[in-house]
PLY file of the C-alpha trace (Angstrom):
ply
format ascii 1.0
element vertex 165
property float x
property float y
property float z
element edge 164
property int vertex1
property int vertex2
end_header
64.16 13.87 -42.04
63.95 17.27 -40.48
66.29 18.84 -37.96
66.30 21.65 -35.49
68.66 24.20 -37.06
69.96 25.17 -33.61
71.34 21.66 -33.07
74.28 21.67 -35.47
75.50 18.21 -34.47
72.12 16.68 -35.27
71.77 18.75 -38.43
75.05 17.29 -39.76
73.82 13.75 -39.07
70.53 14.41 -40.86
72.40 15.54 -43.97
74.12 12.13 -44.05
70.93 10.14 -43.44
68.78 9.03 -46.33
65.66 6.89 -46.26
64.50 4.79 -49.20
61.24 2.90 -49.35
61.52 -0.22 -51.47
58.91 -2.65 -52.65
58.59 -5.13 -55.51
58.20 -2.32 -58.05
61.57 -0.77 -57.13
64.10 -1.59 -59.81
67.49 -2.83 -58.71
69.16 -0.03 -60.69
67.46 2.48 -58.39
68.86 0.90 -55.24
72.14 -0.97 -55.90
74.44 -0.59 -52.91
72.29 2.21 -51.51
71.79 1.02 -47.94
74.22 0.82 -45.02
71.35 -0.54 -42.93
68.18 -2.28 -44.06
65.28 -2.59 -41.61
63.05 -5.58 -42.27
60.43 -5.39 -39.55
57.43 -7.70 -40.09
58.04 -7.67 -43.84
59.14 -11.17 -44.84
56.07 -12.78 -43.26
53.88 -11.00 -45.83
55.95 -12.02 -48.88
54.54 -15.05 -50.71
57.05 -17.92 -50.37
57.57 -18.20 -54.14
58.67 -14.54 -54.23
61.11 -14.75 -51.30
64.24 -15.56 -53.39
63.66 -12.57 -55.70
62.81 -10.34 -52.77
65.96 -11.35 -50.91
68.07 -10.72 -54.03
66.69 -7.18 -54.07
67.62 -6.75 -50.41
71.11 -8.17 -51.03
71.68 -5.94 -54.06
70.43 -2.84 -52.24
72.71 -3.39 -49.24
76.23 -1.94 -49.37
79.15 -4.31 -48.86
79.60 -4.54 -45.10
76.04 -3.23 -44.62
73.62 -4.85 -42.22
70.06 -6.10 -42.27
68.18 -5.75 -38.99
65.34 -8.25 -38.99
62.31 -8.93 -36.83
59.30 -11.03 -37.74
56.84 -13.53 -36.33
58.24 -16.70 -34.74
56.71 -20.14 -34.67
54.06 -20.48 -32.00
53.53 -16.75 -31.66
50.07 -16.01 -30.26
48.43 -15.15 -33.61
49.65 -18.46 -35.07
48.01 -20.32 -32.23
44.75 -18.42 -32.79
44.50 -19.08 -36.54
41.94 -21.69 -37.45
43.05 -24.68 -39.53
40.86 -23.44 -42.39
43.14 -20.38 -42.71
46.35 -22.38 -43.06
47.99 -22.71 -46.45
49.77 -26.04 -46.72
52.84 -25.42 -48.79
56.61 -25.60 -48.62
56.27 -23.57 -45.42
55.40 -26.60 -43.31
57.68 -28.21 -40.75
59.83 -31.10 -41.93
57.12 -33.48 -40.76
54.58 -31.58 -42.90
52.14 -31.31 -40.03
52.56 -27.81 -38.66
51.50 -25.12 -41.11
53.54 -21.96 -40.94
51.70 -19.90 -43.53
48.23 -18.51 -42.99
45.86 -16.30 -44.92
44.12 -13.59 -42.94
40.49 -12.72 -43.56
41.54 -9.76 -45.72
43.62 -12.01 -48.00
47.04 -10.94 -46.71
49.57 -13.55 -45.68
51.05 -14.22 -42.28
54.07 -16.50 -42.04
55.75 -17.73 -38.87
59.46 -18.56 -38.86
61.92 -20.78 -37.05
65.51 -19.67 -36.52
66.69 -22.31 -39.01
64.35 -21.02 -41.71
65.55 -17.42 -41.32
69.18 -18.53 -41.29
68.63 -20.56 -44.47
66.82 -17.72 -46.27
69.49 -15.13 -45.49
72.57 -17.32 -45.90
71.32 -18.71 -49.23
70.99 -15.08 -50.33
74.64 -14.38 -49.49
74.35 -12.75 -46.06
76.46 -13.64 -43.03
74.68 -14.17 -39.72
75.81 -11.96 -36.84
72.93 -12.46 -34.45
69.91 -14.75 -34.48
67.58 -15.46 -31.57
64.00 -15.63 -30.40
62.64 -12.57 -28.64
59.65 -13.05 -26.37
57.48 -10.27 -25.07
54.60 -10.35 -22.64
51.70 -8.02 -23.34
49.30 -7.47 -20.47
45.69 -6.84 -21.41
44.52 -4.53 -18.65
40.87 -4.91 -19.53
40.77 -8.72 -19.30
43.77 -9.23 -17.04
45.13 -11.68 -19.59
48.89 -11.99 -20.12
49.70 -12.57 -23.78
52.99 -14.15 -24.81
54.39 -12.98 -28.13
57.32 -14.62 -29.91
59.47 -13.03 -32.61
62.61 -13.87 -34.55
65.26 -11.20 -34.06
68.35 -11.19 -36.31
71.20 -9.14 -37.70
72.86 -10.20 -40.95
75.79 -8.60 -42.77
76.58 -8.42 -46.46
80.19 -9.57 -46.95
82.89 -7.20 -48.15
83.91 -7.79 -51.77
0 1
1 2
2 3
3 4
4 5
5 6
6 7
7 8
8 9
9 10
10 11
11 12
12 13
13 14
14 15
15 16
16 17
17 18
18 19
19 20
20 21
21 22
22 23
23 24
24 25
25 26
26 27
27 28
28 29
29 30
30 31
31 32
32 33
33 34
34 35
35 36
36 37
37 38
38 39
39 40
40 41
41 42
42 43
43 44
44 45
45 46
46 47
47 48
48 49
49 50
50 51
51 52
52 53
53 54
54 55
55 56
56 57
57 58
58 59
59 60
60 61
61 62
62 63
63 64
64 65
65 66
66 67
67 68
68 69
69 70
70 71
71 72
72 73
73 74
74 75
75 76
76 77
77 78
78 79
79 80
80 81
81 82
82 83
83 84
84 85
85 86
86 87
87 88
88 89
89 90
90 91
91 92
92 93
93 94
94 95
95 96
96 97
97 98
98 99
99 100
100 101
101 102
102 103
103 104
104 105
105 106
106 107
107 108
108 109
109 110
110 111
111 112
112 113
113 114
114 115
115 116
116 117
117 118
118 119
119 120
120 121
121 122
122 123
123 124
124 125
125 126
126 127
127 128
128 129
129 130
130 131
131 132
132 133
133 134
134 135
135 136
136 137
137 138
138 139
139 140
140 141
141 142
142 143
143 144
144 145
145 146
146 147
147 148
148 149
149 150
150 151
151 152
152 153
153 154
154 155
155 156
156 157
157 158
158 159
159 160
160 161
161 162
162 163
163 164
């Protein structure tokens, strides 16, 4: 982070701010209790389901006690989910309870795209030790000016807190 030296108030805040990029190669020792706030924006949908428990343990370990995780990712029935062809779905443990609605898709480039319900996100975070503070669907309308089409997007928005010791 950079600051304008003439703004002393902002300069003091920048000295307290620290950003840390984490991925699966980051060792826990490098990040234990490092983060007051963790931003998980369209991250979990790209993590293979088998790796989610380990990934969430890393997030839990990296978050300070009392720290928060701000989360946003794709919700069930978001526009891209509705556009995926059946041949791109990966039938796995990511299906609805009835096993009929796939929630995990593989894009043409081989990356994953997963779509979540509120219950699934609650279960993932609470089973990892977090406490739910906020959990809801967020819908956004994007207007395509060229085609005049109105596109409805759906996301899961959440805030979770790591308990105090």
